[in-house]
C-alpha positions in Angstrom: -6.0 10.8 -22.7 -2.6 11.9 -22.3 -0.9 15.1 -23.6 0.7 13.1 -26.5 -2.5 11.7 -27.7 -4.3 15.0 -27.4 -1.4 16.2 -29.5 -2.2 13.7 -32.0 -5.8 14.6 -32.0 -5.2 18.2 -32.7 -2.6 16.9 -35.6 -5.5 15.0 -37.3 -7.8 18.1 -37.4 -5.0 20.3 -39.3 -3.7 17.5 -41.8 -7.5 16.5 -42.5 -7.5 19.5 -44.4 -4.6 18.5 -46.8 -6.5 15.1 -47.0 -9.5 16.6 -48.5 -7.6 18.6 -51.0 -5.3 16.0 -52.1 -6.1 12.5 -50.9 -9.7 12.0 -51.4 -10.6 8.3 -51.3 -11.1 6.9 -54.8 -14.4 5.2 -56.0 -12.4 2.6 -58.4 -13.9 -1.0 -59.0 -10.7 -2.4 -58.9 -9.3 -1.2 -55.2 -6.4 -2.4 -53.2 -6.1 -2.5 -49.3 -4.4 0.6 -47.7 -0.8 0.7 -47.6 0.6 -0.6 -44.3 3.0 1.4 -42.4 6.4 -0.7 -41.7 8.2 2.0 -39.9 8.3 5.8 -39.6 11.1 7.1 -37.7 13.4 10.5 -37.2 17.1 10.7 -36.6 18.2 12.1 -34.1 15.0 12.3 -32.0 16.7 15.2 -30.0 18.3 18.6 -31.3 19.5 21.5 -29.7 18.8 24.9 -31.4 21.7 26.5 -29.7 24.0 24.3 -31.7 24.6 24.0 -35.3 23.8 20.1 -35.6 20.0 20.8 -35.7 19.2 18.5 -39.1 16.8 16.0 -38.6 16.1 12.8 -41.1 13.0 11.3 -41.7 12.7 7.7 -42.8 9.1 6.5 -43.6 8.5 2.8 -45.1 5.1 1.6 -46.3 4.1 -1.6 -48.1 1.0 -2.9 -50.2 0.9 -6.2 -52.5 -0.2 -4.2 -55.6 2.4 -1.2 -54.8 2.5 2.4 -53.9 0.9 5.4 -56.1 2.3 8.5 -54.1 5.5 9.9 -55.0 5.9 12.2 -52.0 4.2 13.3 -48.7 4.5 16.1 -46.1 5.5 15.9 -42.6 4.5 18.5 -40.0 6.1 18.6 -36.6 3.8 20.4 -34.2 4.0 21.2 -30.5 1.3 21.8 -27.8 1.3 25.7 -28.6 0.7 25.1 -32.1 4.1 25.9 -33.2 5.0 23.8 -36.4 7.4 23.2 -39.3 6.8 21.3 -42.4 9.1 19.1 -44.7 8.5 17.2 -47.6 9.7 13.3 -48.0 10.2 11.6 -51.4 10.2 8.3 -52.6 13.8 6.9 -52.5 13.3 4.9 -55.8 13.6 7.7 -58.8 12.0 7.3 -61.0 9.1 5.6 -58.9 9.0 1.6 -59.6 5.5 0.6 -59.7 6.5 -2.9 -59.1 7.7 -2.3 -55.7 5.8 -3.6 -52.7 7.6 -1.9 -50.2 8.4 1.7 -50.8 10.6 4.2 -48.6 10.3 8.1 -48.6 13.1 10.1 -47.0 13.6 13.8 -46.3 15.6 16.3 -44.0 14.6 19.3 -42.1 16.8 21.6 -40.5 15.3 22.9 -37.3 15.6 26.7 -37.3 17.2 28.4 -34.2 14.0 30.5 -33.7 11.8 27.4 -33.2 10.6 27.5 -29.6 12.2 24.6 -27.7 9.6 21.7 -26.3 8.2 18.5 -27.7 7.0 18.2 -31.3 5.3 15.1 -32.9 5.7 14.3 -36.4 2.8 13.2 -38.5 2.8 12.4 -42.5 0.1 13.1 -44.8 -1.7 9.7 -46.0 0.3 7.5 -48.6 -2.0 5.9 -51.4 -1.9 2.6 -52.7 -1.7 1.5 -56.1 -4.0 -0.8 -57.7 -3.5 -3.8 -59.9 -5.0 -1.8 -62.9 -2.7 1.0 -62.4 -5.1 3.4 -61.0 -4.8 5.2 -57.4 -6.4 3.0 -54.7 -7.0 3.6 -50.9 -5.0 6.1 -48.9 -3.5 5.4 -45.2 -4.7 7.3 -42.1 -2.4 10.1 -41.0 0.8 8.4 -40.0 2.6 9.2 -36.7 6.5 9.0 -36.3 8.1 7.1 -33.3 11.0 8.1 -31.3 13.1 6.7 -28.5 12.0 9.6 -26.1 11.9 8.6 -22.3 10.4 12.0 -21.2 7.2 11.4 -19.9 4.3 12.8 -21.7 6.8 13.5 -24.6 7.1 9.7 -26.0 7.4 9.4 -29.4 8.2 13.2 -29.8 11.1 15.0 -31.2 12.9 16.7 -28.3 13.8 20.3 -29.4 15.9 22.0 -26.5 17.9 25.1 -26.5 21.0 25.1 -24.2 19.7 21.6 -22.9 16.6 22.9 -21.8 13.2 21.5 -23.3 11.1 23.9 -21.5 8.2 21.1 -21.9 4.9 22.7 -20.6 3.4 19.4 -19.3 1.1 18.8 -16.4 3.5 17.2 -14.2 0.8 16.7 -11.6 -2.9 16.3 -11.3 -5.3 17.5 -8.5 -6.5 18.6 -6.0 -8.6 15.3 -5.7 -11.0 16.8 -3.2 -12.1 19.2 -5.9 -14.5 17.0 -7.6 -15.8 20.1 -10.1 -12.3 19.7 -11.9 -13.2 16.1 -13.3 -9.7 15.0 -12.8 -8.6 11.7 -13.7 -6.2 9.5 -11.7 -4.0 6.6 -12.3 -4.0 5.4 -8.6 -7.7 4.8 -7.3 -7.1 6.2 -3.9 -7.2 9.5 -5.2 -10.8 8.9 -6.0 -12.0 8.3 -2.7 -10.0 10.8 -0.7 -11.8 12.9 2.3 -11.9 16.8 2.2 -9.1 18.0 4.0 -9.8 19.5 7.5 -9.1 23.2 7.4 -8.9 23.8 11.1 -6.3 25.4 13.5 -3.6 22.4 14.3 -4.1 20.7 11.5 -1.7 19.9 8.4 -2.0 19.3 4.9 0.3 17.3 2.9 -0.2 17.7 -1.0 1.0 14.1 -1.6 -2.5 13.2 -0.1 -4.5 15.0 -2.8 -2.2 15.5 -5.9 -1.1 12.6 -7.9 2.4 13.3 -9.9 2.3 12.4 -13.4 6.0 12.4 -13.7 7.2 10.4 -10.7 10.9 11.5 -11.0 9.8 14.9 -9.6 9.2 16.1 -6.1 5.7 17.6 -5.2 6.3 21.0 -3.1 3.9 23.3 -1.3 4.6 27.2 -0.1 2.4 29.3 2.2 1.7 32.6 0.8 0.0 33.9 3.8 2.2 33.0 6.7 -0.1 34.8 9.5 -2.6 31.8 8.9 -0.6 29.1 7.5 3.2 28.2 7.1 5.1 25.4 5.4 8.4 23.7 5.3 8.2 22.9 1.7 6.6 19.5 2.1 3.6 20.2 4.5 1.4 23.0 5.2 0.6 23.9 8.8 -2.7 25.8 9.7 -1.8 28.0 12.7 -4.8 30.5 12.7 -8.4 31.5 12.0 -8.7 33.1 8.7 -7.7 33.0 4.9 -4.8 30.5 4.0 -3.4 30.8 0.5 -0.8 28.4 -0.6 0.8 27.0 -3.8 1.3 23.4 -4.6 3.9 23.2 -7.5 6.8 21.1 -9.0 10.3 22.9 -9.9 11.3 23.9 -13.3 13.9 21.0 -14.6 15.8 20.8 -17.7 13.0 18.9 -19.4 9.5 20.7 -17.9 8.3 24.2 -17.0 7.3 25.2 -13.5 3.9 24.0 -12.9 1.5 25.3 -9.9 -2.1 24.9 -8.2 -2.7 28.1 -6.5 -5.2 27.2 -3.6 -7.2 29.5 -1.0 -9.2 28.0 2.0 -10.5 29.6 5.0 -9.3 28.3 8.4 -11.7 27.7 11.2 -11.2 27.2 14.9 -9.4 24.0 16.0 -11.1 20.7 16.7 -11.6 19.8 20.3 -11.6 16.3 22.2 -15.0 15.1 23.3 -15.3 13.9 27.2 -17.6 11.4 28.5 -18.6 10.0 31.9 -19.1 6.3 32.0 -20.5 6.1 35.7 -20.1 2.9 37.8 -21.5 -0.8 37.7 -21.8 -2.3 41.2 -20.4 -5.7 41.8 -22.6 -8.4 40.5 -23.2 -12.1 41.4 -22.4 -14.7 39.0 -25.3 -16.9 40.6 -27.9 -15.7 37.9 -25.3 -16.1 34.8 -25.8 -15.1 32.1 -26.3 -11.4 33.0 -27.5 -8.5 30.8 -26.9 -5.2 32.3 -27.4 -1.7 30.9 -24.4 0.4 30.1 -24.2 4.0 30.2 -25.5 5.8 27.1 -22.9 7.8 25.6 -23.8 10.2 22.6 -20.7 11.4 20.8 -20.1 13.5 17.5 -20.8 10.1 15.1 -23.8 9.0 17.3 -23.7 6.6 20.0 -20.4 5.1 21.5 -20.6 1.7 21.8 -18.5 -0.3 24.5 -15.8 -2.5 23.5 -14.8 -5.5 25.6 -11.1 -5.9 26.9 -12.2 -9.3 28.8 -14.5 -11.1 26.3 -14.5 -14.4 28.2 -16.2 -12.4 31.0 -18.5 -10.1 29.4 -19.1 -8.6 26.0 -21.3 -5.8 24.4 -24.4 -6.0 22.5 -25.5 -2.3 21.4 -25.3 -0.4 25.0 -25.8 -3.6 26.8 -22.9 -5.6 28.5 -23.7 -9.4 28.6 -21.9 -11.2 31.6 -21.1 -14.7 30.9 -18.6 -15.7 33.7 -17.3 -14.6 37.1 -14.3 -12.4 37.2 -13.5 -8.8 36.1 -15.4 -7.4 33.7 -13.5 -4.4 31.5 -15.1 -2.3 28.7 -13.7 1.0 26.9 -15.6 3.7 25.6 -14.2 5.9 22.8 -14.9 7.9 19.8 -12.9 8.3 16.5 -11.8 11.7 14.9 -14.3 13.6 12.7 -14.3 16.8 10.7 -15.4 18.7 13.8 -13.8 16.8 16.8 -10.6 15.1 17.7 -10.4 11.4 18.9 -11.7 11.1 22.4 -9.6 9.5 25.0 -10.3 6.0 26.1 -12.8 5.6 29.1 -12.6 2.4 30.9 -15.5 0.8 33.0 -14.8 -1.9 35.4 -16.7 -4.0 37.6 -16.7 -7.3 39.6 -18.7 -10.6 39.1 -18.1 -12.7 42.2 -18.0 -16.5 42.1 -19.0 -18.9 44.9 -16.0 -19.8 46.9 -14.6 -23.5 47.2 -11.7 -25.0 49.1 -9.5 -28.1 48.3 -8.5 -30.8 50.8 -4.9 -32.3 50.2 -2.4 -33.8 52.6 0.9 -35.4 52.2 3.1 -37.5 54.7 5.9 -35.5 56.3 8.5 -37.7 54.7 9.1 -40.7 52.4 12.1 -42.9 51.5 13.4 -42.3 47.8 13.2 -46.2 47.3 9.6 -45.7 47.5 9.5 -44.4 44.1 6.0 -43.5 43.7 3.3 -42.2 45.7 -0.5 -41.9 44.9 -2.2 -38.3 45.2 -5.4 -37.8 46.4 -7.4 -34.5 47.0 -11.0 -33.4 47.1 -12.8 -29.9 46.4 -15.7 -28.8 48.2 -17.5 -28.1 44.6 -17.2 -31.9 43.9 -15.0 -30.8 40.9 -12.0 -32.9 39.8 -8.6 -31.9 41.2 -5.4 -31.8 39.4 -1.7 -31.9 40.8 1.4 -30.3 39.7 5.0 -30.4 41.0 6.6 -27.2 42.3 10.0 -29.1 42.5 10.7 -30.8 39.2 14.3 -31.5 40.4 13.1 -33.6 43.1 9.9 -35.1 42.2 7.4 -34.9 39.1 3.7 -35.6 38.7 2.0 -38.0 36.2 -1.7 -37.9 36.6 -2.3 -38.6 40.3 1.1 -40.5 40.9 4.2 -38.4 42.5 7.1 -39.7 40.8 10.4 -39.6 43.3 13.6 -38.4 41.7 16.2 -37.8 44.4 16.3 -36.6 48.1 15.2 -33.3 49.0 12.3 -31.0 49.5 9.2 -32.1 47.2 6.7 -29.6 46.8 3.4 -30.3 45.3 -0.1 -28.2 44.4 -3.3 -29.5 44.3 -5.8 -27.4 42.1 -9.2 -26.8 41.1 -9.4 -24.6 38.3 -13.0 -23.3 39.1 -15.8 -22.5 36.7 -17.9 -19.5 35.4 -19.5 -19.2 38.7 -16.7 -21.0 41.1 -13.6 -19.6 42.2 -10.4 -21.6 41.7 -8.8 -23.0 44.7 -5.3 -24.5 45.5 -3.4 -26.3 48.4 0.4 -26.6 48.6 2.0 -29.5 50.5 5.5 -30.5 50.9 7.0 -33.8 51.6 10.9 -34.6 52.4 12.3 -37.3 50.2 15.1 -39.1 52.1 17.7 -41.6 51.3 19.8 -42.1 47.9 19.4 -43.9 44.6 20.8 -47.5 45.2 24.2 -48.1 43.2 24.3 -50.9 40.7 26.9 -52.5 38.7 27.4 -50.8 35.4 29.6 -51.5 32.3 30.8 -48.5 30.8 32.4 -48.1 27.4 34.7 -45.4 25.5 36.5 -45.8 22.4 35.7 -49.8 22.3 37.4 -50.0 25.7 35.1 -51.2 28.8 35.3 -51.0 32.5 33.0 -52.0 35.3 31.9 -49.4 38.0 29.5 -49.3 40.8 27.3 -46.6 40.7 24.1 -44.9 39.2 25.6 -43.7 35.8 28.8 -43.8 33.8 31.7 -41.3 33.8 31.6 -38.4 31.7 32.7 -39.7 28.2 31.4 -43.1 28.8 28.3 -44.8 27.6 26.7 -47.8 29.5 26.5 -50.9 27.9 22.9 -52.1 27.1 
């Protein structure tokens, strides 16, 4: 329930006395429905008591199929501090026309210069219907006026200013969220699950993490009242020494709102420390018996056991405090603990060990040279592991590889690698061989075309700008 709704509840209690006195619900056999509110407005909806133009006009329109019995009603303006003022509204049809199904009540009120400035809500006493037989029917509920006010918390209120200042006493923020005893209600659900601040030397406190602004256009600020133990730049509180820290979270006074604050006092304790760990050593392992499960170091941190995290998951991965090895190579795991209310986050401790693989070799040879006109050469190689060997060209401008065929493109040094990639238990192996490609690409007769004209040349390609005729 916002402040405006709370005001409406208060007004209902006050005006209910008048309802009991003058508008008791009738007990007629022939009863009509309650009148319906068409509109209830006040013009203007902002006044300034420092000026002479403080006249407010109320316009209330109700309707009922069988007519309206009431000839007048009373409007009450009430703020959050029980300051009030009343005015009478009379029917504009005089004498009253019982055949009218829609009736307008109107009245004016001059706001006195002594009325405290602030937000005032206008309510009218109930309007009674007229039954078809001429008797008084059911009354409306208490009627609430509307306005065009855009001031947060003062929607549909009459804004009474003085020298431009509204001086509205409205809770511009809610919190702190970490104090559950306050029973605060937040719009943003993140405030319902905030952790308790860490009140230790070296920490900081940002009020925007724990207080929710109810007026988004304002800025939440903070000031330290005990500079020996805590200081502030206006936005964030810094905890600098062991002892009692007193601070104030607040929003400044504006033309609309009063200064609002939340005073807090906390005890600052010694700074958090960073835990240190020893991860030890794991000796080199053999891949012959893969998979392996090796007990890692047992590390206990502030939040319990610190489990390892693998940075080489294709070689090894942790399960609890054990390290499962699935391939040869380098196994690397990290140990670290996150920050807690008592300790800072630890450094990252890395444990690395090797898992050896069985060596293998590759046999691969090429002739010393080959003529370009040969165009293709079959490549053969073998690995001592018996696994298949693949080939790749290191000189793609001179030669390329397609499967186990070497394609000769032009004269030059052609370098080829024969590779066996290895397995989880066998190391990779490779051999590089070179072959000299000699000769030149044979010339041929070409018909070259440019701009519709053709010419015959002897060579391997057409001049720049020409296209070979197909």
